[in-house]
N, CA, C and O atoms as a GROMACS GRO file, in nm:
protein
  464
    1UNK      N    1   8.428   8.273   9.753
    1UNK     CA    2   8.511   8.383   9.916
    1UNK      C    3   8.505   8.255  10.021
    1UNK      O    4   8.407   8.181  10.025
    2UNK      N    5   8.638   8.235  10.120
    2UNK     CA    6   8.632   8.143  10.216
    2UNK      C    7   8.506   8.168  10.312
    2UNK      O    8   8.467   8.284  10.326
    3UNK      N    9   8.446   8.073  10.374
    3UNK     CA   10   8.339   8.118  10.496
    3UNK      C   11   8.518   8.068  10.610
    3UNK      O   12   8.625   8.009  10.594
    4UNK      N   13   8.455   8.131  10.699
    4UNK     CA   14   8.553   8.191  10.843
    4UNK      C   15   8.496   8.145  10.984
    4UNK      O   16   8.402   8.222  11.005
    5UNK      N   17   8.504   8.077  11.066
    5UNK     CA   18   8.430   8.052  11.178
    5UNK      C   19   8.567   8.018  11.323
    5UNK      O   20   8.630   7.926  11.374
    6UNK      N   21   8.548   8.167  11.334
    6UNK     CA   22   8.641   8.152  11.486
    6UNK      C   23   8.615   8.069  11.617
    6UNK      O   24   8.508   8.031  11.663
    7UNK      N   25   8.716   8.056  11.654
    7UNK     CA   26   8.668   7.959  11.789
    7UNK      C   27   8.785   8.006  11.899
    7UNK      O   28   8.876   8.082  11.866
    8UNK      N   29   8.772   7.951  12.034
    8UNK     CA   30   8.871   7.978  12.166
    8UNK      C   31   8.843   8.081  12.202
    8UNK      O   32   8.944   8.125  12.257
    9UNK      N   33   8.743   8.170  12.208
    9UNK     CA   34   8.748   8.242  12.257
    9UNK      C   35   8.682   8.209  12.462
    9UNK      O   36   8.702   8.097  12.509
   10UNK      N   37   8.616   8.313  12.548
   10UNK     CA   38   8.619   8.259  12.673
   10UNK      C   39   8.640   8.381  12.764
   10UNK      O   40   8.660   8.488  12.709
   11UNK      N   41   8.638   8.375  12.917
   11UNK     CA   42   8.620   8.419  12.987
   11UNK      C   43   8.795   8.388  13.105
   11UNK      O   44   8.793   8.291  13.181
   12UNK      N   45   8.893   8.459  13.102
   12UNK     CA   46   9.045   8.486  13.183
   12UNK      C   47   9.062   8.562  13.208
   12UNK      O   48   9.028   8.675  13.174
   13UNK      N   49   9.183   8.478  13.346
   13UNK     CA   50   9.145   8.707  13.404
   13UNK      C   51   9.296   8.773  13.375
   13UNK      O   52   9.380   8.737  13.292
   14UNK      N   53   9.298   8.847  13.440
   14UNK     CA   54   9.410   8.936  13.402
   14UNK      C   55   9.548   8.908  13.408
   14UNK      O   56   9.584   8.906  13.526
   15UNK      N   57   9.679   8.878  13.294
   15UNK     CA   58   9.756   8.766  13.274
   15UNK      C   59   9.738   8.701  13.226
   15UNK      O   60   9.797   8.705  13.118
   16UNK      N   61   9.641   8.571  13.249
   16UNK     CA   62   9.592   8.459  13.139
   16UNK      C   63   9.616   8.469  12.973
   16UNK      O   64   9.659   8.561  12.903
   17UNK      N   65   9.575   8.349  12.947
   17UNK     CA   66   9.632   8.358  12.800
   17UNK      C   67   9.529   8.258  12.721
   17UNK      O   68   9.479   8.157  12.770
   18UNK      N   69   9.504   8.318  12.563
   18UNK     CA   70   9.387   8.239  12.513
   18UNK      C   71   9.513   8.228  12.384
   18UNK      O   72   9.627   8.274  12.374
   19UNK      N   73   9.429   8.144  12.297
   19UNK     CA   74   9.434   8.100  12.212
   19UNK      C   75   9.362   8.087  12.110
   19UNK      O   76   9.316   7.975  12.090
   20UNK      N   77   9.328   8.199  12.010
   20UNK     CA   78   9.206   8.224  11.882
   20UNK      C   79   9.217   8.112  11.778
   20UNK      O   80   9.336   8.089  11.761
   21UNK      N   81   9.141   8.033  11.704
   21UNK     CA   82   9.163   7.963  11.582
   21UNK      C   83   9.079   8.035  11.495
   21UNK      O   84   8.979   8.077  11.552
   22UNK      N   85   9.088   8.063  11.377
   22UNK     CA   86   8.998   8.097  11.244
   22UNK      C   87   9.019   7.961  11.155
   22UNK      O   88   9.127   7.941  11.099
   23UNK      N   89   8.925   7.881  11.147
   23UNK     CA   90   8.933   7.829  11.062
   23UNK      C   91   8.817   7.814  10.918
   23UNK      O   92   8.699   7.778  10.920
   24UNK      N   93   8.896   7.854  10.814
   24UNK     CA   94   8.866   7.877  10.685
   24UNK      C   95   8.825   7.707  10.596
   24UNK      O   96   8.871   7.592  10.598
   25UNK      N   97   8.711   7.781  10.524
   25UNK     CA   98   8.658   7.667  10.447
   25UNK      C   99   8.692   7.590  10.300
   25UNK      O  100   8.626   7.515  10.228
   26UNK      N  101   8.838   7.654  10.292
   26UNK     CA  102   8.847   7.704  10.161
   26UNK      C  103   9.001   7.682  10.178
   26UNK      O  104   9.037   7.652  10.291
   27UNK      N  105   9.106   7.693  10.071
   27UNK     CA  106   9.210   7.721  10.108
   27UNK      C  107   9.299   7.856  10.143
   27UNK      O  108   9.287   7.940  10.053
   28UNK      N  109   9.365   7.888  10.225
   28UNK     CA  110   9.412   7.994  10.205
   28UNK      C  111   9.575   8.051  10.207
   28UNK      O  112   9.630   8.149  10.258
   29UNK      N  113   9.612   7.962  10.141
   29UNK     CA  114   9.758   7.997  10.098
   29UNK      C  115   9.745   8.091   9.991
   29UNK      O  116   9.841   8.168   9.989
   30UNK      N  117   9.658   8.114   9.898
   30UNK     CA  118   9.688   8.319   9.845
   30UNK      C  119   9.636   8.395   9.882
   30UNK      O  120   9.647   8.502   9.823
   31UNK      N  121   9.525   8.384  10.032
   31UNK     CA  122   9.554   8.490  10.112
   31UNK      C  123   9.658   8.565  10.155
   31UNK      O  124   9.769   8.541  10.202
   32UNK      N  125   9.586   8.674  10.124
   32UNK     CA  126   9.744   8.760  10.166
   32UNK      C  127   9.638   8.856  10.272
   32UNK      O  128   9.524   8.900  10.263
   33UNK      N  129   9.749   8.859  10.375
   33UNK     CA  130   9.672   8.996  10.457
   33UNK      C  131   9.592   8.927  10.593
   33UNK      O  132   9.535   9.005  10.668
   34UNK      N  133   9.588   8.809  10.617
   34UNK     CA  134   9.474   8.802  10.693
   34UNK      C  135   9.434   8.816  10.816
   34UNK      O  136   9.508   8.741  10.879
   35UNK      N  137   9.352   8.873  10.899
   35UNK     CA  138   9.391   8.908  10.992
   35UNK      C  139   9.257   8.858  11.108
   35UNK      O  140   9.156   8.794  11.080
   36UNK      N  141   9.300   8.912  11.240
   36UNK     CA  142   9.257   8.940  11.314
   36UNK      C  143   9.190   9.075  11.379
   36UNK      O  144   9.260   9.173  11.354
   37UNK      N  145   9.088   9.101  11.448
   37UNK     CA  146   8.982   9.271  11.465
   37UNK      C  147   8.942   9.255  11.565
   37UNK      O  148   8.917   9.142  11.608
   38UNK      N  149   8.924   9.366  11.634
   38UNK     CA  150   8.860   9.306  11.761
   38UNK      C  151   8.772   9.460  11.733
   38UNK      O  152   8.801   9.566  11.679
   39UNK      N  153   8.630   9.397  11.813
   39UNK     CA  154   8.535   9.519  11.886
   39UNK      C  155   8.501   9.495  11.989
   39UNK      O  156   8.456   9.388  12.031
   40UNK      N  157   8.525   9.642  12.069
   40UNK     CA  158   8.441   9.673  12.255
   40UNK      C  159   8.396   9.691  12.201
   40UNK      O  160   8.403   9.701  12.079
   41UNK      N  161   8.269   9.713  12.333
   41UNK     CA  162   8.150   9.771  12.316
   41UNK      C  163   8.143   9.915  12.307
   41UNK      O  164   8.177   9.984  12.403
   42UNK      N  165   8.096   9.971  12.182
   42UNK     CA  166   8.071  10.132  12.204
   42UNK      C  167   8.225  10.158  12.145
   42UNK      O  168   8.269  10.272  12.162
   43UNK      N  169   8.282  10.092  12.099
   43UNK     CA  170   8.428  10.129  12.027
   43UNK      C  171   8.437  10.052  11.849
   43UNK      O  172   8.408   9.936  11.819
   44UNK      N  173   8.477  10.138  11.777
   44UNK     CA  174   8.521  10.105  11.633
   44UNK      C  175   8.584   9.969  11.679
   44UNK      O  176   8.629   9.933  11.788
   45UNK      N  177   8.572   9.894  11.533
   45UNK     CA  178   8.651   9.773  11.501
   45UNK      C  179   8.782   9.842  11.456
   45UNK      O  180   8.816   9.943  11.393
   46UNK      N  181   8.853   9.710  11.538
   46UNK     CA  182   9.025   9.809  11.488
   46UNK      C  183   9.104   9.697  11.464
   46UNK      O  184   9.070   9.597  11.527
   47UNK      N  185   9.206   9.687  11.387
   47UNK     CA  186   9.305   9.582  11.391
   47UNK      C  187   9.375   9.595  11.453
   47UNK      O  188   9.437   9.696  11.485
   48UNK      N  189   9.384   9.397  11.512
   48UNK     CA  190   9.455   9.366  11.645
   48UNK      C  191   9.648   9.270  11.594
   48UNK      O  192   9.751   9.244  11.656
   49UNK      N  193   9.594   9.252  11.441
   49UNK     CA  194   9.724   9.152  11.418
   49UNK      C  195   9.637   9.063  11.267
   49UNK      O  196   9.530   9.011  11.237
   50UNK      N  197   9.817   9.104  11.190
   50UNK     CA  198   9.760   9.045  11.064
   50UNK      C  199   9.897   9.019  11.003
   50UNK      O  200  10.001   9.079  11.028
   51UNK      N  201   9.873   8.895  10.899
   51UNK     CA  202   9.955   8.752  10.867
   51UNK      C  203  10.003   8.772  10.644
   51UNK      O  204   9.955   8.678  10.582
   52UNK      N  205  10.048   8.831  10.591
   52UNK     CA  206  10.067   8.816  10.472
   52UNK      C  207  10.094   8.644  10.485
   52UNK      O  208  10.113   8.559  10.572
   53UNK      N  209  10.081   8.658  10.302
   53UNK     CA  210  10.029   8.492  10.258
   53UNK      C  211  10.216   8.424  10.273
   53UNK      O  212  10.254   8.315  10.231
   54UNK      N  213  10.294   8.520  10.338
   54UNK     CA  214  10.481   8.482  10.318
   54UNK      C  215  10.525   8.464  10.523
   54UNK      O  216  10.637   8.445  10.570
   55UNK      N  217  10.424   8.476  10.581
   55UNK     CA  218  10.409   8.510  10.708
   55UNK      C  219  10.506   8.641  10.764
   55UNK      O  220  10.592   8.623  10.850
   56UNK      N  221  10.481   8.765  10.707
   56UNK     CA  222  10.528   8.832  10.752
   56UNK      C  223  10.393   8.885  10.838
   56UNK      O  224  10.276   8.872  10.805
   57UNK      N  225  10.440   8.943  10.948
   57UNK     CA  226  10.373   8.992  11.015
   57UNK      C  227  10.287   9.150  11.082
   57UNK      O  228  10.378   9.222  11.041
   58UNK      N  229  10.196   9.247  11.144
   58UNK     CA  230  10.208   9.283  11.216
   58UNK      C  231  10.141   9.325  11.287
   58UNK      O  232  10.028   9.324  11.238
   59UNK      N  233  10.141   9.378  11.410
   59UNK     CA  234  10.036   9.423  11.519
   59UNK      C  235  10.007   9.565  11.554
   59UNK      O  236  10.079   9.657  11.514
   60UNK      N  237   9.878   9.588  11.646
   60UNK     CA  238   9.861   9.664  11.674
   60UNK      C  239   9.975   9.748  11.778
   60UNK      O  240  10.062   9.673  11.823
   61UNK      N  241   9.983   9.867  11.815
   61UNK     CA  242  10.099   9.923  11.955
   61UNK      C  243  10.068   9.807  12.092
   61UNK      O  244  10.134   9.719  12.149
   62UNK      N  245   9.907   9.874  12.108
   62UNK     CA  246   9.846   9.768  12.228
   62UNK      C  247   9.873   9.634  12.229
   62UNK      O  248   9.851   9.585  12.340
   63UNK      N  249   9.923   9.532  12.123
   63UNK     CA  250   9.896   9.420  12.135
   63UNK      C  251  10.046   9.369  12.110
   63UNK      O  252  10.064   9.253  12.147
   64UNK      N  253  10.168   9.441  12.048
   64UNK     CA  254  10.313   9.420  12.035
   64UNK      C  255  10.368   9.295  12.171
   64UNK      O  256  10.329   9.312  12.287
   65UNK      N  257  10.430   9.212  12.146
   65UNK     CA  258  10.475   9.168  12.283
   65UNK      C  259  10.402   9.064  12.295
   65UNK      O  260  10.459   8.965  12.251
   66UNK      N  261  10.291   9.042  12.340
   66UNK     CA  262  10.207   9.015  12.416
   66UNK      C  263  10.114   8.926  12.252
   66UNK      O  264  10.194   8.870  12.177
   67UNK      N  265  10.080   8.925  12.243
   67UNK     CA  266  10.018   8.842  12.114
   67UNK      C  267  10.088   8.798  11.981
   67UNK      O  268  10.165   8.874  11.922
   68UNK      N  269  10.059   8.674  11.936
   68UNK     CA  270  10.126   8.657  11.799
   68UNK      C  271  10.013   8.550  11.717
   68UNK      O  272   9.953   8.447  11.747
   69UNK      N  273  10.023   8.624  11.619
   69UNK     CA  274   9.956   8.605  11.469
   69UNK      C  275  10.034   8.413  11.405
   69UNK      O  276  10.118   8.346  11.467
   70UNK      N  277   9.985   8.386  11.307
   70UNK     CA  278  10.023   8.260  11.258
   70UNK      C  279   9.953   8.244  11.195
   70UNK      O  280   9.851   8.311  11.180
   71UNK      N  281   9.997   8.116  11.116
   71UNK     CA  282   9.903   8.030  10.984
   71UNK      C  283   9.976   7.924  10.924
   71UNK      O  284  10.089   7.893  10.885
   72UNK      N  285   9.812   7.866  10.937
   72UNK     CA  286   9.932   7.681  10.921
   72UNK      C  287   9.833   7.686  10.771
   72UNK      O  288   9.711   7.681  10.788
   73UNK      N  289   9.872   7.692  10.668
   73UNK     CA  290   9.811   7.709  10.564
   73UNK      C  291   9.752   7.526  10.534
   73UNK      O  292   9.653   7.509  10.463
   74UNK      N  293   9.805   7.436  10.580
   74UNK     CA  294   9.798   7.253  10.541
   74UNK      C  295   9.701   7.272  10.668
   74UNK      O  296   9.700   7.154  10.702
   75UNK      N  297   9.637   7.322  10.740
   75UNK     CA  298   9.504   7.369  10.784
   75UNK      C  299   9.379   7.422  10.770
   75UNK      O  300   9.270   7.401  10.823
   76UNK      N  301   9.444   7.532  10.643
   76UNK     CA  302   9.373   7.646  10.643
   76UNK      C  303   9.337   7.741  10.754
   76UNK      O  304   9.222   7.763  10.795
   77UNK      N  305   9.429   7.785  10.792
   77UNK     CA  306   9.379   7.784  10.984
   77UNK      C  307   9.455   7.922  11.018
   77UNK      O  308   9.576   7.937  10.998
   78UNK      N  309   9.368   8.026  11.074
   78UNK     CA  310   9.513   8.112  11.148
   78UNK      C  311   9.471   8.165  11.254
   78UNK      O  312   9.362   8.222  11.260
   79UNK      N  313   9.554   8.154  11.357
   79UNK     CA  314   9.545   8.182  11.499
   79UNK      C  315   9.598   8.293  11.558
   79UNK      O  316   9.676   8.375  11.509
   80UNK      N  317   9.531   8.289  11.710
   80UNK     CA  318   9.589   8.450  11.716
   80UNK      C  319   9.636   8.401  11.910
   80UNK      O  320   9.551   8.404  11.999
   81UNK      N  321   9.783   8.362  11.937
   81UNK     CA  322   9.823   8.303  12.085
   81UNK      C  323   9.757   8.451  12.121
   81UNK      O  324   9.740   8.530  12.028
   82UNK      N  325   9.716   8.491  12.266
   82UNK     CA  326   9.752   8.585  12.343
   82UNK      C  327   9.742   8.585  12.464
   82UNK      O  328   9.650   8.548  12.536
   83UNK      N  329   9.857   8.637  12.492
   83UNK     CA  330   9.959   8.614  12.651
   83UNK      C  331   9.913   8.777  12.706
   83UNK      O  332   9.877   8.884  12.658
   84UNK      N  333   9.950   8.694  12.885
   84UNK     CA  334   9.896   8.830  12.916
   84UNK      C  335   9.829   8.913  12.892
   84UNK      O  336   9.856   9.027  12.852
   85UNK      N  337   9.751   8.874  12.909
   85UNK     CA  338   9.569   8.926  12.883
   85UNK      C  339   9.592   9.027  12.974
   85UNK      O  340   9.653   9.014  13.080
   86UNK      N  341   9.534   9.142  12.924
   86UNK     CA  342   9.442   9.274  12.996
   86UNK      C  343   9.298   9.318  12.993
   86UNK      O  344   9.225   9.305  12.894
   87UNK      N  345   9.259   9.374  13.116
   87UNK     CA  346   9.084   9.385  13.083
   87UNK      C  347   9.052   9.408  12.941
   87UNK      O  348   8.993   9.335  12.862
   88UNK      N  349   9.127   9.578  12.921
   88UNK     CA  350   9.109   9.634  12.798
   88UNK      C  351   9.127   9.539  12.638
   88UNK      O  352   9.109   9.564  12.518
   89UNK      N  353   9.158   9.459  12.692
   89UNK     CA  354   9.165   9.343  12.581
   89UNK      C  355   9.042   9.272  12.524
   89UNK      O  356   9.022   9.200  12.426
   90UNK      N  357   8.939   9.338  12.660
   90UNK     CA  358   8.783   9.286  12.645
   90UNK      C  359   8.691   9.272  12.515
   90UNK      O  360   8.585   9.328  12.542
   91UNK      N  361   8.689   9.230  12.411
   91UNK     CA  362   8.594   9.244  12.296
   91UNK      C  363   8.530   9.114  12.272
   91UNK      O  364   8.529   9.019  12.350
   92UNK      N  365   8.457   9.123  12.120
   92UNK     CA  366   8.441   9.052  12.031
   92UNK      C  367   8.549   9.019  11.915
   92UNK      O  368   8.529   9.094  11.820
   93UNK      N  369   8.635   8.950  11.898
   93UNK     CA  370   8.739   8.897  11.798
   93UNK      C  371   8.672   8.860  11.680
   93UNK      O  372   8.581   8.776  11.678
   94UNK      N  373   8.714   8.920  11.584
   94UNK     CA  374   8.683   8.878  11.456
   94UNK      C  375   8.788   8.827  11.368
   94UNK      O  376   8.902   8.872  11.366
   95UNK      N  377   8.728   8.697  11.271
   95UNK     CA  378   8.883   8.686  11.196
   95UNK      C  379   8.830   8.734  11.027
   95UNK      O  380   8.715   8.741  10.983
   96UNK      N  381   8.971   8.764  10.952
   96UNK     CA  382   8.898   8.860  10.803
   96UNK      C  383   8.990   8.778  10.733
   96UNK      O  384   9.084   8.728  10.796
   97UNK      N  385   8.968   8.748  10.550
   97UNK     CA  386   9.059   8.691  10.490
   97UNK      C  387   9.083   8.806  10.410
   97UNK      O  388   9.037   8.812  10.296
   98UNK      N  389   9.162   8.916  10.467
   98UNK     CA  390   9.299   8.955  10.432
   98UNK      C  391   9.204   9.147  10.306
   98UNK      O  392   9.253   9.248  10.255
   99UNK      N  393   9.067   9.092  10.318
   99UNK     CA  394   9.016   9.232  10.305
   99UNK      C  395   8.891   9.310  10.412
   99UNK      O  396   8.774   9.275  10.425
  100UNK      N  397   8.945   9.397  10.464
  100UNK     CA  398   8.864   9.454  10.563
  100UNK      C  399   8.800   9.548  10.524
  100UNK      O  400   8.838   9.663  10.542
  101UNK      N  401   8.687   9.518  10.461
  101UNK     CA  402   8.551   9.600  10.426
  101UNK      C  403   8.404   9.523  10.394
  101UNK      O  404   8.370   9.417  10.447
  102UNK      N  405   8.329   9.594  10.305
  102UNK     CA  406   8.219   9.514  10.346
  102UNK      C  407   8.206   9.411  10.253
  102UNK      O  408   8.100   9.349  10.240
  103UNK      N  409   8.324   9.386  10.176
  103UNK     CA  410   8.326   9.287  10.048
  103UNK      C  411   8.433   9.147  10.082
  103UNK      O  412   8.464   9.075   9.987
  104UNK      N  413   8.482   9.118  10.222
  104UNK     CA  414   8.475   9.060  10.263
  104UNK      C  415   8.519   8.998  10.334
  104UNK      O  416   8.583   9.065  10.415
  105UNK      N  417   8.523   8.861  10.358
  105UNK     CA  418   8.489   8.772  10.459
  105UNK      C  419   8.535   8.750  10.561
  105UNK      O  420   8.647   8.699  10.565
  106UNK      N  421   8.450   8.786  10.707
  106UNK     CA  422   8.434   8.802  10.807
  106UNK      C  423   8.387   8.695  10.856
  106UNK      O  424   8.279   8.648  10.820
  107UNK      N  425   8.485   8.628  10.972
  107UNK     CA  426   8.368   8.525  11.044
  107UNK      C  427   8.297   8.609  11.148
  107UNK      O  428   8.299   8.730  11.168
  108UNK      N  429   8.226   8.496  11.215
  108UNK     CA  430   8.102   8.552  11.316
  108UNK      C  431   8.112   8.611  11.463
  108UNK      O  432   8.028   8.648  11.545
  109UNK      N  433   8.281   8.602  11.462
  109UNK     CA  434   8.315   8.639  11.586
  109UNK      C  435   8.305   8.540  11.728
  109UNK      O  436   8.210   8.472  11.765
  110UNK      N  437   8.441   8.557  11.791
  110UNK     CA  438   8.446   8.516  11.960
  110UNK      C  439   8.456   8.621  12.059
  110UNK      O  440   8.525   8.723  12.064
  111UNK      N  441   8.386   8.578  12.124
  111UNK     CA  442   8.392   8.694  12.274
  111UNK      C  443   8.558   8.608  12.358
  111UNK      O  444   8.618   8.500  12.361
  112UNK      N  445   8.564   8.731  12.406
  112UNK     CA  446   8.700   8.733  12.467
  112UNK      C  447   8.667   8.846  12.554
  112UNK      O  448   8.639   8.963  12.525
  113UNK      N  449   8.678   8.772  12.699
  113UNK     CA  450   8.646   8.869  12.804
  113UNK      C  451   8.751   8.842  12.916
  113UNK      O  452   8.774   8.730  12.962
  114UNK      N  453   8.823   8.981  12.962
  114UNK     CA  454   8.942   8.958  13.104
  114UNK      C  455   8.872   9.032  13.194
  114UNK      O  456   8.833   9.149  13.181
  115UNK      N  457   8.856   8.947  13.301
  115UNK     CA  458   8.826   9.018  13.422
  115UNK      C  459   8.951   9.091  13.534
  115UNK      O  460   9.052   9.052  13.475
  116UNK      N  461   8.982   9.138  13.605
  116UNK     CA  462   9.071   9.175  13.698
  116UNK      C  463   9.037   9.144  13.809
  116UNK      O  464   9.109   9.172  13.905
   0.00000   0.00000   0.00000
């Protein structure tokens, strides 16, 4: 099971951009459906974006057209480019290895705060 470490969160004004990175301790080339999830205070964790091992992507409706997920298998890293950020994007963002359940691998999370 790979270990995942997120980075790149921070405080940004509405309309700004951030790029999150998820570095894996092992090879990710065979991991299908790696994804980014987020959890805001008082809310359930939700899927933000997911990418298959051949590069097919899907997004939550709330982020379509603003966020882009990508992966670099050579660097064992998954990215989330977030543009046109809104206050409602404020949450802790987590990376997952493609198994979004209790037996999957999750990172420790990175805080994203968008001020209005």
